[in-house]
C-alpha positions as CSV (number, residue, x, y, z in Angstrom):
1,M,99.6,124.7,124.1
2,V,100.8,121.2,124.8
3,L,99.1,120.9,128.1
4,L,95.7,121.2,126.4
5,V,96.6,118.0,124.5
6,I,97.4,116.3,127.8
7,A,94.2,117.5,129.3
8,G,92.2,115.8,126.6
9,Q,93.8,112.5,127.0
10,S,114.3,115.2,125.4
11,N,117.1,116.2,125.1
12,C,117.9,119.9,124.4
13,A,120.2,121.3,121.7
14,P,123.7,122.3,122.9
15,V,124.1,125.8,124.2
16,S,126.8,128.3,123.3
17,A,127.7,129.5,126.8
18,P,127.7,127.9,130.3
19,V,126.0,129.7,133.1
20,S,129.2,131.1,134.6
21,H,129.8,133.0,131.3
22,L,126.5,134.7,131.1
23,P,126.6,138.5,130.9
24,A,126.0,140.1,134.3
25,R,122.6,141.6,133.0
26,L,121.4,138.0,132.7
27,Q,122.5,136.9,136.1
28,L,119.1,137.7,137.6
29,D,116.5,135.6,139.1
30,A,115.4,133.0,136.6
31,T,111.9,132.5,138.3
32,R,111.3,136.3,138.0
33,L,112.1,136.1,134.3
34,A,109.8,133.1,133.9
35,R,107.0,134.9,135.7
36,E,107.4,137.9,133.3
37,V,107.4,135.6,130.3
38,F,104.4,133.6,131.2
39,G,102.6,136.7,132.3
40,N,103.2,138.3,128.9
41,E,101.8,135.1,127.2
42,V,98.6,135.5,129.2
43,Q,98.3,139.2,128.4
44,A,99.0,138.7,124.7
45,Q,96.2,136.1,124.5
46,I,93.8,138.5,126.2
47,H,94.7,141.7,124.4
48,D,96.0,140.6,120.9
49,Q,92.8,140.3,118.9
50,S,94.4,140.2,115.5
51,L,93.1,137.5,113.1
52,W,95.3,135.5,110.7
53,C,95.1,132.9,107.9
54,Y,97.8,130.3,107.6
55,R,98.7,126.8,106.4
56,Q,98.6,124.0,108.8
57,L,100.3,120.6,108.3
58,K,99.0,118.1,110.8
59,E,100.4,114.6,111.2
60,D,99.2,111.8,113.4
61,A,100.0,108.1,113.5
62,A,97.9,107.4,110.3
63,K,97.9,110.4,108.0
64,E,99.5,113.8,107.1
65,K,96.9,116.4,106.3
66,L,97.4,119.9,104.9
67,F,94.8,122.6,105.8
68,A,94.2,126.2,105.0
69,V,93.0,127.9,108.2
70,C,91.4,131.3,108.8
71,E,90.7,132.7,112.3
72,T,87.5,134.6,113.0
73,N,86.0,135.9,116.2
74,D,83.7,132.9,116.1
75,G,86.4,130.4,115.9
76,E,88.7,128.9,113.2
77,I,87.5,127.7,109.8
78,D,89.7,125.1,108.2
79,R,89.6,123.6,104.8
80,L,91.4,120.4,103.8
81,L,93.8,120.8,100.9
82,G,95.5,117.5,100.7
83,V,96.3,114.1,102.3
84,N,99.6,112.4,102.4
85,G,101.1,114.9,99.9
86,Q,98.2,114.4,97.4
87,E,95.9,117.2,96.5
88,L,92.1,116.6,96.8
89,N,90.4,115.7,93.6
90,P,87.4,117.7,92.5
91,E,84.9,115.4,94.2
92,Q,86.8,115.6,97.4
93,R,87.0,119.4,97.3
94,Q,83.3,119.6,96.7
95,A,82.6,117.3,99.7
96,E,85.0,119.4,101.9
97,D,83.2,122.6,100.8
98,Q,79.8,121.1,101.6
99,R,81.1,120.1,105.1
100,I,82.2,123.7,105.8
101,Q,79.0,125.2,104.4
102,K,76.8,122.8,106.5
103,M,78.7,123.9,109.6
104,L,78.3,127.6,108.8
105,D,74.5,127.1,108.2
106,D,74.1,125.4,111.6
107,P,74.0,128.1,114.4
108,D,74.1,125.6,117.1
109,Q,77.3,124.0,115.8
110,M,78.9,127.4,115.4
111,R,78.0,128.3,119.0
112,Q,79.4,125.1,120.2
113,Q,82.6,125.7,118.3
114,R,82.9,129.2,119.7
115,K,82.2,128.0,123.2
116,K,84.9,125.3,123.0
117,S,87.3,127.8,121.6
118,E,86.7,130.1,124.6
119,E,87.0,127.2,127.1
120,D,90.3,126.1,125.6
121,A,91.6,129.6,125.7
122,K,90.7,130.0,129.4
123,L,92.2,126.7,130.2
124,E,95.4,127.6,128.5
125,R,95.5,131.0,130.3
126,D,95.0,129.2,133.7
127,L,97.9,126.8,132.9
128,L,100.2,129.6,131.8
129,K,99.5,131.4,135.1
130,M,100.3,128.3,137.1
131,F,103.5,127.5,135.3
132,P,105.8,129.8,137.3
133,D,104.5,128.4,140.6
134,A,104.5,124.7,139.4
135,C,108.1,124.7,138.3
136,R,111.5,125.8,139.4
137,F,113.8,127.6,136.9
138,Q,117.5,128.0,136.4
139,Y,119.6,129.6,133.7
140,V,121.4,127.3,131.3
141,G,123.0,129.9,128.9
142,M,122.4,131.4,125.5
143,Q,121.2,129.6,122.4
144,G,121.7,132.0,119.6
145,N,120.1,135.3,120.7
146,L,117.6,133.4,123.0
147,I,117.9,132.8,126.8
148,K,117.7,129.2,127.7
149,L,116.1,128.2,131.0
150,K,115.7,124.8,132.5
151,F,112.6,123.9,134.4
152,T,111.9,121.1,137.0
153,P,108.9,120.3,139.2
154,N,108.4,122.5,142.3
155,P,107.7,120.0,145.1
156,N,105.8,122.6,147.0
157,F,103.2,123.1,144.2
158,R,99.8,121.6,145.1
159,P,97.9,120.7,142.0
160,S,94.1,121.3,142.2
161,T,93.0,119.5,139.1
162,R,93.8,116.4,137.1
163,V,95.5,118.5,134.4
164,T,97.7,120.3,136.8
165,Q,99.0,117.0,138.3
166,V,101.2,116.8,135.2
167,F,103.4,119.6,136.5
168,H,104.8,117.2,139.1
169,H,106.0,114.8,136.4
170,M,107.6,116.9,133.7
171,E,110.8,118.7,133.2
172,G,112.5,120.4,130.2
173,S,113.7,123.8,128.9
174,L,112.5,127.1,127.7
175,L,113.9,129.4,125.1
176,V,113.0,133.0,125.8
177,D,113.2,136.2,123.7
178,G,115.0,138.5,126.1
179,E,113.9,141.7,124.5
180,Q,110.1,141.0,124.2
181,K,110.1,138.6,127.2
182,R,108.1,136.1,125.1
183,L,108.3,132.3,125.0
184,A,110.0,131.2,121.7
185,E,110.2,127.5,122.5
186,I,109.4,124.9,125.1
187,E,110.3,121.2,125.2
188,G,110.3,118.5,127.8
189,Q,109.3,115.1,128.8
190,L,107.3,113.1,131.5
191,T,110.0,111.8,133.9
192,S,107.5,109.5,135.8
193,P,104.1,108.1,135.2
194,V,101.1,110.4,135.8
195,K,98.3,108.6,137.7
196,F,94.8,110.0,137.7
197,G,92.7,109.0,140.7
198,W,95.5,106.8,142.1
199,G,95.6,105.1,138.7
200,L,91.9,104.1,138.7
201,L,91.0,106.8,136.2
202,G,94.0,106.1,134.0
203,H,97.6,107.2,133.6
204,L,100.1,108.7,131.2
205,D,103.3,106.7,130.8
206,K,106.8,107.9,131.7
207,G,108.8,109.1,128.6
208,G,106.1,111.1,126.9
209,T,107.6,114.1,125.1
210,F,106.4,117.6,123.9
211,H,108.0,120.4,121.8
212,V,106.3,123.7,121.0
213,K,107.6,126.7,119.1
214,Q,106.3,130.2,118.6
215,Q,107.5,133.0,116.3
216,D,107.1,136.8,116.1
217,M,105.1,137.5,113.0
218,G,105.8,141.2,113.2
219,S,104.8,144.1,115.4
220,G,105.2,141.9,118.5
221,H,102.5,139.4,117.4
222,W,103.5,135.8,118.1
223,E,102.0,132.7,116.7
224,L,102.5,128.9,117.3
225,T,104.5,127.6,114.4
226,M,105.2,124.0,115.6
227,L,103.8,121.5,118.0
228,D,105.0,118.0,118.4
229,V,103.5,115.7,121.2
230,E,103.9,112.0,121.8
231,M,102.2,110.5,124.8
232,S,100.8,107.0,125.7
233,G,98.9,105.5,128.6
234,K,95.6,104.1,129.8
235,E,92.2,105.4,130.3
236,L,90.0,103.8,133.0
237,L,92.5,100.9,133.1
238,F,91.3,99.5,129.8
239,K,91.4,101.9,126.9
240,T,94.9,102.6,125.5
241,I,95.7,106.3,125.1
242,G,98.0,107.0,122.1
243,V,98.6,110.6,121.4
244,R,101.0,111.3,118.4
245,E,100.4,114.7,117.0
246,K,102.6,117.0,115.0
247,E,101.6,120.4,113.7
248,I,103.5,122.9,111.6
249,D,102.0,126.2,110.8
250,T,103.3,128.5,108.0
251,D,102.5,131.2,105.5
252,F,100.7,133.6,108.0
253,R,98.7,136.5,106.6
254,R,96.8,138.9,108.6
255,V,93.1,139.4,107.8
256,P,90.8,142.3,108.7
257,E,89.2,142.5,112.2
258,G,85.6,141.4,112.2
259,I,86.0,138.9,109.4
260,S,82.9,136.6,109.5
261,P,83.0,132.8,109.1
262,H,81.4,133.1,105.7
263,Q,84.0,135.6,104.5
264,A,86.7,133.3,105.9
265,F,85.3,130.4,103.9
266,E,85.3,132.5,100.7
267,L,88.9,133.3,101.4
268,L,89.8,129.7,101.9
269,R,88.1,128.7,98.6
270,Q,90.7,130.9,96.8
271,E,93.5,128.9,98.4
272,R,95.9,127.7,95.7
273,P,97.5,124.2,96.1
274,L,101.0,125.6,96.0
275,G,100.6,128.9,98.0
276,M,98.4,131.3,99.8
277,C,96.2,133.6,97.8
278,A,97.9,136.8,96.7
279,E,97.5,139.7,99.1
280,A,95.4,141.5,96.5
281,D,93.1,138.5,96.3
282,C,92.9,138.3,100.1
283,S,92.0,142.0,100.3
284,K,89.4,141.6,97.5
285,A,87.7,138.7,99.3
286,Q,87.5,140.6,102.5
287,G,86.8,144.1,101.4
288,T,89.1,146.9,102.5
289,R,91.5,146.3,105.4
């Protein structure tokens, strides 16, 4: 989630119906709907243990990188496929495979990766739980078949950590799947500077933006498909913070439960430059589903 990016360091599309034209069934308390939605996001993260492989296109201020990624219970394994639209040459592919193999052969590094993954997941759950209390919500209308809510800071919210201070400085909108009560999209911006430690520990500048999309992959399983963050500021008054990160995830394929990091690596090595491995190849690499 985008707040994890902020922890480490917008205009909305037109809608098709004004609030007054919403169906009566949607004229319910927007905060209650938001609580349901964010509660479902938390529960999904806890209970949905399915594992997936997918393609990830990551773009920062300098480069655009394409990865093949596989999830395991010990964390994600990613393999670089190309940079700035160019496939890796044989020497680069060999170096990338050696990097991954070295990581897999280092138990300490794998434990650290799993620990970080668990810590990030817990922080994300905590932020999702806080969101309904930290913001005020109101209906805007329908955007296609999605319900659109606007969120603004709740002045009564008392942040307890540096990360949660951000809630007092951001506003934006949500798109909600009304049937599943899941978050399909969130976008917003910082409407004022965020000062950490009265500015002594740093700050984030006004105007930073974020945009995140999720999509149902089938059977009620949702995955992040797009993240776009642009933030700037200062750290300890001296070091400039510049966060420009864009990520697009596509070509999702489910893999068997219990897939090991080594099995995931073998699966990634079958990745074709122009597409994911065929389902038969995926199954063969993993054994039976």
